[in-house]
Steps between C-alpha positions, in 0.01 A plus 500: 500500500639836395430758768642851473538694824533875469649733763650844541196720471421783738418864540732751336484866410485614142848503351615218720610147420409142582635164393257215463603138509326187378617157596378197310550174684548287189818332377415589140479874579800571274308392188204733558449845356358710783289810522383766743144631493308743716140563587365822648160518670218493247737438209601202297828321556762656274838399369806664654810314383620165376835321487603191308639190665861614460442872533578559136162650407334763711195712432318768695166673492538855369377635834804363688780521241804678636379467860464125561756226445424131488773244571541144616737273687441142391730367775249642749181421303421871530384777271525864606334827415696810593263798503644850504343846471171355621178686424164491672359326195736207566289412803371144450541138601798359312509141383759285330409211276634241258465583132328221312394680182623753248327821604527729801143438602426339837333210313841406363642464848434233762574422866420818688612585848312700764669822393665775699341840566682812382362831617652829383397812691517854370 
């Protein structure tokens, strides 16, 4: 069973930084492309960033380009999301997931964790 566990969220002022972590307790973690998504209250879950199994391909949503950085450490079964220059509109629950399809839609990802809350105050 693939079970992502996210951590690192919290309350931060606008302009601040947070680093999220996602640990996947699965031996085959290193073969998975991974992604980060977020969901704000009353909104649909949206794509944030994705990274290929070896880190060679990375893509970001336009709304976070230049501010967020996705990375991974396969020796630790962990994917990270470094978030800088945070804005109030970044407030959401952040989830990581395993990419199983070709698009950046949530339907092309599987195995969702409980998420970690990020709140950015003005």
